[in-house]
C-alpha positions as CSV (number, residue, x, y, z in Angstrom):
1,M,0.0,-0.1,0.0
2,K,1.3,3.4,-0.8
3,I,0.7,5.9,2.2
4,Q,0.8,9.8,0.5
5,V,1.5,12.3,3.5
6,I,0.6,16.0,2.5
7,H,2.0,18.7,4.5
8,G,0.7,22.3,4.6
9,P,2.0,25.5,4.9
10,N,4.7,26.7,7.0
11,L,5.6,23.4,8.1
12,Q,9.0,23.4,6.6
13,L,9.8,25.9,9.6
14,L,9.0,23.1,12.0
15,G,11.9,22.9,14.3
16,A,12.9,27.0,13.7
17,R,9.8,28.8,14.3
18,E,8.7,29.3,17.8
19,P,10.5,25.5,19.1
20,T,9.3,26.7,22.3
21,H,5.8,26.2,20.9
22,Y,6.0,24.1,18.1
23,G,8.8,22.1,19.7
24,N,12.1,20.9,18.2
25,I,11.3,18.5,15.6
26,T,11.9,19.1,12.0
27,L,9.7,18.1,9.5
28,P,12.5,16.0,7.6
29,E,12.7,14.2,11.0
30,I,9.1,13.5,11.2
31,D,9.2,12.3,7.3
32,T,11.9,9.7,8.6
33,L,9.8,8.7,11.4
34,L,6.5,7.9,9.4
35,G,8.9,6.4,6.5
36,K,10.2,4.2,9.0
37,K,7.0,3.3,10.2
38,A,5.4,2.8,7.0
39,Q,8.3,0.9,5.9
40,S,7.9,-1.6,8.9
41,L,4.4,-2.2,8.2
42,K,5.1,-2.7,4.5
43,H,3.7,0.5,3.1
44,D,5.5,2.8,0.9
45,L,5.4,6.4,2.1
46,L,5.2,9.6,-0.1
47,S,5.4,12.9,1.6
48,F,4.9,16.4,0.3
49,Q,4.9,20.2,1.6
50,S,4.0,23.4,-0.1
51,N,3.0,26.5,1.3
52,H,0.5,27.1,-1.9
53,E,-3.1,25.6,-1.5
54,G,-3.3,25.3,-5.6
55,E,0.0,22.8,-5.4
56,I,-1.7,20.6,-2.5
57,V,-5.5,20.6,-4.3
58,D,-3.4,19.4,-7.6
59,T,-1.5,16.6,-5.8
60,I,-4.8,15.5,-4.1
61,G,-6.4,15.3,-7.7
62,K,-3.6,13.8,-9.2
63,L,-4.3,10.7,-6.2
64,S,-7.9,10.2,-6.7
65,Q,-6.8,9.4,-11.0
């Protein structure tokens, strides 16, 4: 099974912006953890991040084709 994770606006700033509020973990670290979990379950993980709503909608649209 393939799992698509779609990260929205500003999540590329995780770990850098207001770490006391949002924490110290970065988006690549989150993706690594998710990837390891998916792999342990024998799934493929695809990750995508965009600050642009149109790109996110386009990505979702491609998944349903």
